C-alpha positions in Angstrom: 85.6 10.5 126.5 84.9 8.3 123.5 82.1 5.5 123.5 84.9 2.6 123.7 86.6 4.2 127.0 82.9 4.6 128.3 82.5 0.7 127.3 85.8 0.0 129.1 85.0 1.9 132.2 81.4 0.1 132.3 83.5 -3.3 132.6 83.5 -3.3 136.6 84.6 -5.8 139.6 80.9 -6.9 140.2 78.8 -8.5 138.3 75.9 -6.7 139.3 77.4 -3.4 138.3 78.1 -4.8 134.8 74.6 -5.7 134.5 73.3 -2.4 134.8 76.2 -0.2 133.0 76.9 -2.2 129.9 73.1 -2.5 128.4 72.8 1.1 129.6 75.9 2.5 127.8 74.9 0.3 124.7 71.0 1.1 124.5 71.1 5.1 125.9 74.5 6.5 126.2 74.8 7.8 122.6 71.4 9.7 123.1 72.1 11.3 126.2 72.9 15.3 126.6 76.7 16.1 127.1 75.5 17.2 130.4 74.3 13.7 131.1 77.4 12.0 129.6 79.5 13.9 131.9 77.5 13.1 135.0 77.5 9.5 134.0 81.6 9.4 133.2 81.9 10.9 136.9 79.5 8.0 138.2 81.9 5.7 136.6 84.5 7.1 138.5 83.2 6.3 141.6 84.3 2.9 143.5 82.6 -0.6 143.4 81.2 -0.5 146.8 79.7 2.9 146.7 78.0 2.3 143.4 76.9 -1.1 144.6 75.3 0.6 147.8 73.8 3.1 145.8 72.2 1.0 142.9 71.1 -1.9 145.4 69.2 1.1 147.5 71.2 0.3 150.6 72.5 3.8 150.7 71.6 7.1 149.0 74.2 9.0 147.0 75.5 12.3 148.6 75.7 14.3 145.2 72.6 15.2 143.7 73.8 14.9 139.9 75.1 11.4 140.7 72.0 10.4 142.5 69.7 11.7 139.6 71.9 9.5 137.1 71.6 6.6 139.6 68.3 6.8 139.1 68.1 7.0 135.5 70.5 4.1 134.9 68.3 2.1 137.6 64.9 3.5 135.7 65.9 2.1 131.9 64.5 -1.3 130.9 66.8 -3.8 129.6 65.8 -4.2 125.7 
């Protein structure tokens, strides 16, 4: 998926998710491995309520790869 499509997919229905995804894509996506990019795109295909629960720590993502990406996105400081 090209960067423009990834940026568009990061525009969510919840401000809390926009605040996480948009800076992450702008600052870190390009330097990620192809494998991590694929996992990140899979993460973006999840529904907003699931994402919100995972990122806010209300639930643990059952998919190990996606859970690793949640930690990666949450762990990146805003520039």
